[in-house]
DRENDO-1510 file (C-alpha; in Angstrom, 1 decimal, always signed):
<recs>
REC; n; res; u; v; w
REC; 1; UNK; +191.1; -36.6; +193.6 .
REC; 2; UNK; +190.9; -34.0; +190.9 .
REC; 3; UNK; +190.6; -31.2; +193.4 .
REC; 4; UNK; +193.1; -32.6; +195.9 .
REC; 5; UNK; +195.9; -32.9; +193.4 .
REC; 6; UNK; +194.8; -30.0; +191.1 .
REC; 7; UNK; +194.3; -32.2; +188.1 .
REC; 8; UNK; +192.8; -31.2; +184.8 .
REC; 9; UNK; +190.3; -34.1; +184.8 .
REC; 10; UNK; +189.2; -36.9; +187.1 .
REC; 11; UNK; +191.6; -39.8; +187.2 .
REC; 12; UNK; +190.5; -43.3; +186.3 .
REC; 13; UNK; +191.1; -46.2; +188.6 .
REC; 14; UNK; +192.0; -49.7; +187.7 .
REC; 15; UNK; +190.2; -52.5; +189.4 .
REC; 16; UNK; +192.1; -55.0; +191.4 .
REC; 17; UNK; +193.4; -57.7; +189.0 .
REC; 18; UNK; +193.4; -60.3; +191.9 .
REC; 19; UNK; +190.2; -62.1; +192.6 .
REC; 20; UNK; +189.7; -62.1; +196.3 .
REC; 21; UNK; +188.2; -65.2; +198.0 .
REC; 22; UNK; +184.7; -64.8; +199.3 .
REC; 23; UNK; +185.5; -66.7; +202.5 .
REC; 24; UNK; +188.1; -65.7; +205.0 .
REC; 25; UNK; +191.3; -67.9; +204.6 .
REC; 26; UNK; +192.1; -70.2; +207.4 .
REC; 27; UNK; +194.9; -68.9; +209.7 .
REC; 28; UNK; +198.1; -70.9; +209.7 .
REC; 29; UNK; +198.6; -73.1; +212.8 .
REC; 30; UNK; +202.3; -72.0; +212.9 .
REC; 31; UNK; +203.6; -68.4; +212.9 .
REC; 32; UNK; +205.1; -67.3; +209.6 .
REC; 33; UNK; +207.0; -64.0; +209.0 .
REC; 34; UNK; +207.5; -62.9; +205.4 .
REC; 35; UNK; +209.9; -60.4; +203.7 .
REC; 36; UNK; +208.3; -59.6; +200.4 .
REC; 37; UNK; +209.8; -57.5; +197.6 .
REC; 38; UNK; +213.2; -56.7; +196.1 .
REC; 39; UNK; +215.9; -57.6; +198.5 .
REC; 40; UNK; +218.1; -54.5; +198.6 .
REC; 41; UNK; +220.5; -53.1; +201.1 .
REC; 42; UNK; +218.3; -50.0; +201.8 .
REC; 43; UNK; +215.5; -52.3; +202.9 .
REC; 44; UNK; +217.8; -53.7; +205.6 .
REC; 45; UNK; +217.3; -57.5; +205.3 .
REC; 46; UNK; +219.9; -58.1; +208.0 .
REC; 47; UNK; +217.5; -57.6; +211.0 .
REC; 48; UNK; +215.1; -60.1; +209.3 .
REC; 49; UNK; +218.0; -62.6; +209.0 .
REC; 50; UNK; +219.0; -62.0; +212.6 .
REC; 51; UNK; +215.5; -62.5; +213.9 .
REC; 52; UNK; +215.2; -65.7; +211.9 .
REC; 53; UNK; +218.4; -67.0; +213.6 .
REC; 54; UNK; +217.2; -65.9; +217.1 .
REC; 55; UNK; +213.8; -67.6; +216.7 .
REC; 56; UNK; +214.3; -70.9; +214.9 .
REC; 57; UNK; +210.9; -72.2; +216.0 .
REC; 58; UNK; +209.2; -69.5; +213.7 .
REC; 59; UNK; +209.1; -69.9; +210.0 .
REC; 60; UNK; +210.8; -66.9; +208.2 .
REC; 61; UNK; +210.3; -66.6; +204.4 .
REC; 62; UNK; +212.1; -64.4; +201.9 .
REC; 63; UNK; +210.0; -63.8; +198.7 .
REC; 64; UNK; +211.8; -61.7; +196.1 .
REC; 65; UNK; +215.2; -61.5; +194.6 .
REC; 66; UNK; +218.5; -59.7; +195.5 .
REC; 67; UNK; +219.4; -56.9; +193.1 .
REC; 68; UNK; +222.9; -58.4; +192.6 .
REC; 69; UNK; +224.4; -61.8; +192.3 .
REC; 70; UNK; +226.6; -61.1; +195.3 .
REC; 71; UNK; +223.6; -60.1; +197.3 .
REC; 72; UNK; +221.9; -63.3; +196.4 .
REC; 73; UNK; +224.9; -65.4; +197.4 .
REC; 74; UNK; +225.1; -63.4; +200.7 .
REC; 75; UNK; +221.5; -64.1; +201.6 .
REC; 76; UNK; +221.7; -67.8; +200.8 .
REC; 77; UNK; +224.8; -68.2; +203.1 .
REC; 78; UNK; +223.0; -66.4; +206.0 .
</recs>
């Protein structure tokens, strides 16, 4: 990394703070599609909402918060 980014010294790396399970998690029996992160206009949540409406047999989950109160209200209505 030092050579690639022309750094003065080698960078230090933090370990992953999440303890990963030793065994592989069981796959869900039903399909789930997730939108994870801040819900902002530039991330285009509308296609996600439209897909959720078109495929009611699939579980769609928003995880995150809208950046504005108006955005939150909009998402809850749709």
